[in-house]
C-alpha positions as CSV (number, residue, x, y, z in Angstrom):
1,M,6.9,1.7,-14.2
2,R,5.3,0.9,-17.5
3,T,3.7,-2.2,-16.0
4,L,2.1,-0.1,-13.3
5,T,1.0,2.6,-15.7
6,A,-0.7,0.0,-18.0
7,A,-2.4,-1.6,-15.0
8,L,-3.7,1.8,-13.7
9,C,-4.9,2.8,-17.1
10,A,-6.8,-0.5,-17.4
11,L,-8.4,0.0,-14.0
12,A,-9.3,3.6,-14.9
13,L,-11.0,2.4,-18.1
14,L,-12.9,-0.3,-16.1
15,A,-14.1,2.4,-13.7
16,T,-15.6,4.4,-16.6
17,G,-17.0,1.5,-18.4
18,A,-14.9,2.3,-21.5
19,Q,-13.1,-1.1,-21.5
20,A,-14.7,-4.4,-22.6
21,Q,-12.4,-6.4,-20.4
22,T,-14.2,-7.3,-17.2
23,L,-12.9,-6.7,-13.7
24,K,-12.7,-10.5,-13.2
25,D,-10.5,-10.8,-16.3
26,F,-8.2,-8.0,-15.2
27,L,-7.8,-9.5,-11.7
28,A,-7.0,-12.9,-13.2
29,T,-4.2,-11.3,-15.2
30,A,-2.9,-9.2,-12.4
31,M,-2.9,-12.1,-10.0
32,Q,-0.2,-13.8,-12.0
33,K,2.2,-11.1,-10.8
34,W,0.5,-10.4,-7.5
35,T,0.9,-14.0,-6.3
36,A,4.3,-14.7,-7.9
37,P,7.1,-15.4,-5.3
38,F,9.9,-13.0,-4.6
39,E,13.0,-13.7,-2.4
40,P,12.8,-11.7,0.8
41,F,15.6,-9.3,1.7
42,Q,16.8,-6.6,4.1
43,L,15.8,-3.3,2.5
44,I,17.3,-0.8,4.8
45,G,18.0,-0.8,8.5
46,N,15.4,-2.8,10.4
47,I,13.0,-2.9,7.4
48,Y,12.6,-6.1,5.3
49,Y,10.7,-6.9,2.2
50,V,8.6,-10.1,2.5
51,G,6.1,-9.5,-0.3
52,T,5.4,-11.1,-3.7
53,E,6.7,-10.0,-7.1
54,G,3.7,-7.6,-7.5
55,I,2.5,-6.7,-3.9
56,A,4.7,-5.2,-1.3
57,V,4.7,-6.5,2.3
58,Y,7.2,-5.4,4.9
59,I,8.5,-6.6,8.3
60,I,9.9,-4.1,10.7
61,K,12.2,-5.6,13.4
62,T,12.0,-3.9,16.8
63,S,13.4,-4.6,20.2
64,E,10.1,-6.0,21.3
65,G,8.9,-8.0,18.3
66,L,7.9,-7.5,14.7
67,I,5.6,-5.0,13.0
68,L,4.0,-6.3,9.8
69,M,3.1,-3.7,7.2
70,D,0.2,-4.9,5.0
71,T,-0.3,-8.4,3.6
72,A,-1.1,-9.6,0.1
73,M,-3.9,-11.6,-1.5
74,S,-5.4,-14.2,0.9
75,Q,-3.9,-17.1,-1.2
76,S,-0.4,-15.6,-0.6
77,T,-0.5,-15.6,3.2
78,G,1.4,-18.8,3.4
79,M,4.1,-17.4,1.1
80,I,4.4,-14.3,3.2
81,K,4.8,-16.3,6.4
82,D,7.5,-18.5,4.7
83,N,9.3,-15.3,3.6
84,I,9.3,-14.1,7.2
85,V,10.8,-17.4,8.4
86,K,13.4,-17.4,5.6
87,L,14.8,-14.2,7.1
88,G,15.2,-15.8,10.5
89,F,12.2,-14.3,12.1
90,K,9.2,-16.0,13.8
91,V,5.7,-15.3,12.6
92,S,4.6,-15.6,16.3
93,D,6.7,-12.5,17.1
94,I,4.4,-10.3,15.0
95,K,2.9,-7.9,17.6
96,V,1.5,-5.1,15.5
97,V,0.0,-5.2,12.0
98,L,-0.3,-1.9,10.1
99,N,-2.5,-1.3,7.1
100,S,-1.9,1.3,4.3
101,H,-5.4,0.9,2.8
102,A,-8.3,-1.4,2.8
103,H,-8.2,-3.1,-0.6
104,L,-8.2,-6.8,-1.2
105,D,-4.6,-7.0,-2.5
106,H,-3.2,-5.5,0.8
107,T,-5.6,-7.0,3.3
108,G,-6.1,-10.6,2.3
109,G,-4.0,-12.1,5.1
110,F,-5.0,-10.0,8.1
111,A,-7.6,-12.3,9.5
112,E,-5.3,-15.3,9.4
113,I,-2.3,-13.5,10.8
114,K,-4.3,-12.0,13.6
115,K,-5.8,-15.3,14.5
116,E,-2.4,-17.0,14.5
117,T,-0.4,-14.3,16.4
118,G,-2.9,-12.2,18.4
119,A,-1.3,-9.1,16.9
120,Q,-3.0,-5.7,17.1
121,L,-4.3,-4.4,13.8
122,V,-4.0,-0.6,13.3
123,A,-5.5,1.2,10.4
124,G,-6.8,4.6,9.2
125,E,-10.0,5.7,11.0
126,R,-12.0,6.0,7.8
127,D,-11.0,2.5,6.6
128,K,-12.2,0.7,9.7
129,P,-15.7,-0.1,8.3
130,L,-14.2,-1.4,5.0
131,L,-11.8,-3.7,6.9
132,E,-14.5,-5.0,9.2
133,G,-16.9,-5.5,6.4
134,G,-14.4,-6.9,3.9
135,Y,-15.6,-4.8,1.0
136,Y,-14.6,-2.1,-1.5
137,P,-16.1,1.3,-0.8
138,G,-18.9,2.3,-3.2
139,D,-19.0,-1.3,-4.6
140,E,-19.9,-3.2,-1.4
141,K,-21.7,-6.1,-3.1
142,N,-19.0,-6.9,-5.7
143,E,-17.7,-10.2,-4.6
144,D,-14.7,-9.9,-6.9
145,L,-13.4,-7.1,-4.6
146,T,-14.1,-8.7,-1.2
147,F,-11.6,-10.0,1.3
148,P,-11.8,-11.7,4.7
149,A,-13.3,-9.3,7.2
150,V,-11.1,-8.5,10.2
151,K,-11.5,-6.6,13.5
152,V,-9.6,-3.3,13.7
153,D,-8.0,-2.9,17.2
154,R,-7.0,0.7,16.9
155,T,-7.7,3.5,14.4
156,V,-5.3,6.4,13.7
157,K,-5.6,9.9,12.3
158,E,-3.0,12.4,11.1
159,G,0.0,12.6,13.4
160,D,-0.9,9.6,15.6
161,K,2.1,7.4,16.5
162,V,2.5,3.6,16.8
163,T,5.4,2.4,18.9
164,L,6.8,-1.1,19.5
165,G,10.0,-1.3,21.5
166,D,12.6,1.0,19.9
167,T,10.6,1.8,16.8
168,T,8.0,4.5,16.2
169,L,5.9,5.1,13.1
170,T,3.9,8.2,12.5
171,A,0.6,8.0,10.7
172,H,-0.1,10.5,7.8
173,A,-3.7,10.7,6.5
174,T,-3.4,10.6,2.7
175,P,-7.0,9.8,1.6
176,G,-8.2,9.4,-2.0
177,H,-7.2,5.9,-3.0
178,S,-9.3,4.8,0.0
179,P,-11.1,7.0,2.5
180,G,-8.7,6.1,5.3
181,C,-5.6,5.7,3.2
182,T,-2.7,6.0,5.6
183,S,1.0,6.6,4.9
184,W,3.5,5.6,7.6
185,E,6.7,7.4,8.3
186,M,9.7,6.2,10.4
187,T,13.4,6.6,10.8
188,A,15.7,3.8,9.8
189,K,19.5,3.4,10.2
190,D,21.6,3.4,7.0
191,G,25.1,2.7,8.3
192,D,25.8,5.6,10.7
193,Q,23.1,7.9,9.2
194,N,19.4,8.2,9.9
195,R,17.0,8.1,6.9
196,E,13.4,9.2,6.8
197,V,11.3,6.4,5.3
198,L,7.8,6.7,4.0
199,F,5.5,3.8,3.3
200,F,3.3,5.8,0.9
201,C,-0.3,4.5,1.0
202,S,-1.1,5.2,-2.7
203,G,-2.4,8.0,-4.8
204,T,-3.7,6.2,-8.0
205,V,-7.3,6.5,-9.2
206,A,-7.5,2.8,-10.0
207,L,-11.2,1.6,-9.7
208,N,-12.4,4.8,-8.0
209,R,-15.2,6.8,-9.4
210,L,-14.5,10.5,-9.2
211,V,-17.7,12.0,-10.6
212,G,-21.4,11.2,-10.9
213,Q,-21.7,8.7,-8.0
214,P,-18.2,8.9,-6.6
215,T,-16.7,6.0,-4.7
216,Y,-17.2,8.1,-1.6
217,P,-18.1,11.8,-0.9
218,G,-15.3,14.3,-1.1
219,I,-12.9,12.0,-3.0
220,V,-11.7,14.6,-5.4
221,D,-10.7,17.0,-2.7
222,D,-9.1,14.2,-0.8
223,Y,-6.9,13.3,-3.7
224,R,-5.8,16.8,-4.3
225,A,-5.0,17.5,-0.6
226,T,-3.0,14.3,-0.5
227,Y,-0.8,15.3,-3.4
228,V,-0.1,18.7,-1.8
229,K,0.8,17.1,1.5
230,A,3.0,14.3,0.0
231,K,5.0,16.7,-2.2
232,A,5.9,18.8,0.9
233,M,7.3,15.8,2.8
234,K,11.0,15.5,3.3
235,I,11.7,11.8,2.7
236,D,14.9,9.9,2.0
237,V,13.4,6.5,1.1
238,L,10.1,6.0,-0.7
239,L,8.4,2.7,-0.3
240,G,4.8,1.7,-1.3
241,P,2.2,-1.0,-1.6
242,H,3.4,-2.2,-5.0
243,P,7.1,-2.7,-6.0
244,E,6.6,-0.6,-9.1
245,V,5.9,2.5,-7.0
246,Y,9.6,2.8,-6.2
247,G,11.3,0.6,-8.7
248,M,12.0,-2.1,-6.1
249,Q,13.4,-4.8,-8.4
250,A,15.9,-2.5,-10.2
251,K,17.1,-1.1,-6.9
252,R,17.3,-4.6,-5.3
253,A,19.6,-5.7,-8.2
254,Q,21.9,-2.7,-7.5
255,M,22.4,-3.6,-3.8
256,K,26.1,-4.4,-3.1
257,D,28.1,-4.7,0.1
258,G,29.9,-1.4,0.9
259,A,28.0,0.5,-1.8
260,P,25.4,3.2,-1.0
261,N,21.9,1.9,-0.5
262,P,20.0,2.4,-3.8
263,F,16.7,2.8,-2.0
264,V,18.0,6.1,-0.5
265,K,16.7,8.7,-3.1
266,P,15.7,12.0,-1.6
267,G,13.2,13.8,-3.9
268,E,11.8,10.6,-5.4
269,L,8.5,11.1,-3.5
270,A,7.9,14.5,-4.9
271,T,8.6,13.3,-8.5
272,Y,6.4,10.3,-8.1
273,V,3.5,12.3,-6.7
274,T,3.7,14.9,-9.4
275,G,3.1,12.1,-11.9
276,L,0.2,10.8,-9.9
277,S,-1.3,14.3,-9.8
278,E,-1.0,14.7,-13.6
279,D,-2.6,11.2,-14.1
280,F,-5.4,12.1,-11.7
281,D,-6.3,15.2,-13.7
282,K,-6.4,13.1,-16.9
283,Q,-8.6,10.5,-15.3
284,L,-10.9,13.1,-13.8
285,A,-11.3,14.7,-17.3
286,K,-12.0,11.3,-18.9
287,Q,-14.6,10.4,-16.3
288,T,-16.3,13.8,-16.6
289,A,-16.4,13.5,-20.4
290,A,-17.9,10.0,-20.2
291,L,-20.5,11.1,-17.7
292,E,-21.5,14.1,-19.9
293,K,-22.1,11.7,-22.9
294,K,-24.6,9.7,-21.0
C-alpha cells in the first residue's frame, strides 16, 4: 500500500505543479512496475488474474466464452495474451471487453485485442469520447497520456447489465477518477458459497485537477458521491485496476489448497474508500491553497 500511496502523492504533486519531476519522468519510473511480468492465476471462482506486476487485468470464464476486464500499457498486450494462454484459454474466445476507466494504463491493448478477436467493447457512457479519442480528459493534447483510440460498441450507465453465457456483471457509475469511471459487480463461486465481487474502478485523485480549471466540470461532486455509494456496497471480494488496491500479491502468497480464500474480505471496500475520501480532502485542500497563492 505504501508504493501506491507514494505514487498517488507524486501524481497529485504533479497535478498542482509543486513537483519538479516531470510527468514523463514519473511514467518512466512507474512503467518499470507497470510492465513487469506476473504469473497468472485463478483468483476466485471463474475470475483469473492475467495482469502485470503493477496493472491488474482479469479474465472471466463463462459458458459462452471469455470476458476481458481492462488491459494494460500497449507494450504489455503480448504479455497479457501470453498469460491468458498460460491458463489454458484462447485469446480468440474473448467475446466481451469491459473497461473500468479510460486511462492509458488500462486501455493500451483494447484496439489490438478488438482487432484480433472481434470482441465487443463496453465502457461507461461518459468515457466513450476519451476511448474513441485516445486522450486524457482536460489534457487532450498531452502525448504522454495518449493511447490507441478504439471504438466503443456499447455504453453503460448505473445498473446496466452485461451478460455472457452464465455470467452477468452489473455496472455501477463511480465517476471522479474519470468521468465515466465504472465499477463492475458480479457473483463468483467460492466452494459452495456465493461471493459478491466488485471490480472497483478507482477513486484516487491522481493527475486530476479539482479546482481552478478542473479536469472536467462537476468532478468534486462526482468524487464525493462515489465515496458515499461505494461505502454502502455489500461486497465480499474487492478487486481493482492496480494490485495495490487490494493487496493482491500478499493475498496471492497466502493461497493454499483447502484454506479459505484470502481474497474474501467483507468490509475491505468500506475501509479502502474511507482512506480514499480522506486523501481526497487533503488533495483538494492542497490544490485550493496552491490556486490561492497564484
